[in-house]
C-alpha positions in Angstrom: 125.4 -28.2 -3.2 123.6 -25.9 -5.6 120.1 -24.7 -5.6 117.2 -26.2 -7.5 115.0 -23.7 -9.4 111.6 -24.8 -10.6 109.6 -22.5 -12.9 105.9 -23.7 -13.2 103.0 -22.7 -15.4 99.5 -23.5 -14.1 96.4 -23.8 -16.4 92.8 -24.4 -15.3 91.7 -27.6 -17.1 88.1 -27.9 -15.7 86.0 -27.1 -12.7 82.7 -28.1 -11.1 80.9 -26.9 -8.0 83.4 -28.6 -5.6 86.8 -29.0 -7.4 89.1 -27.5 -10.0 91.5 -29.6 -12.1 94.8 -27.7 -12.8 97.5 -28.8 -15.2 101.0 -27.9 -14.2 104.1 -28.0 -16.3 107.6 -27.0 -15.0 111.2 -26.7 -16.0 113.9 -27.6 -13.5 117.4 -26.2 -13.3 119.8 -27.2 -10.6 123.3 -27.5 -9.4 124.3 -24.4 -11.4 123.0 -25.8 -14.7 124.5 -29.2 -14.3 121.0 -30.8 -13.8 117.9 -30.0 -15.8 114.6 -31.5 -16.5 110.8 -31.3 -16.5 107.9 -31.9 -14.3 104.2 -32.1 -15.2 100.9 -33.3 -13.8 97.5 -32.5 -12.6 96.4 -30.9 -9.3 92.9 -31.3 -7.8 91.9 -28.2 -5.8 89.1 -28.1 -3.3 87.3 -24.9 -4.2 85.8 -24.3 -0.7 89.1 -24.6 1.2 91.6 -23.8 -1.6 93.7 -26.8 -0.6 95.2 -29.3 -3.0 93.1 -32.5 -2.5 95.2 -34.7 -4.8 98.0 -34.3 -7.1 100.1 -36.5 -9.4 103.4 -35.2 -10.8 105.8 -36.9 -13.2 109.4 -35.7 -13.0 112.4 -36.3 -15.2 115.9 -34.8 -14.4 119.2 -35.4 -16.2 122.7 -34.2 -15.9 126.3 -34.8 -14.9 127.7 -33.8 -11.5 131.2 -34.1 -10.1 131.7 -35.8 -6.7 135.1 -36.5 -5.2 136.8 -35.8 -8.5 134.6 -38.2 -10.5 131.9 -37.3 -13.0 128.6 -39.0 -12.2 125.8 -39.1 -14.9 122.4 -38.8 -13.4 118.9 -39.7 -14.8 116.2 -39.3 -12.2 112.6 -40.2 -12.9 109.9 -40.0 -10.3 106.2 -40.0 -9.8 104.9 -38.0 -6.9 101.4 -38.6 -5.5 99.9 -36.3 -2.9 96.6 -36.8 -1.2 95.3 -34.5 1.6 92.3 -35.1 3.8 90.6 -33.0 6.3 90.9 -34.3 9.8 
């Protein structure tokens, strides 16, 4: 199995007294170049703690890998939702 490399750019979208909204856009390269794609979304950062309170990321990865001598075309789409709460 190869490594996955994700290169991300973060940009402050807005902020108020409690939170900051940060746009993130990423490129994905994996399996020695056999898989590639993008990821983008918005992070909500709690300014007091520095923790990500919520995030929503959309990911799209495509490519062809070889498994047991067979070529397998892949198209992976996903939505990742993260919500952290102080306990």
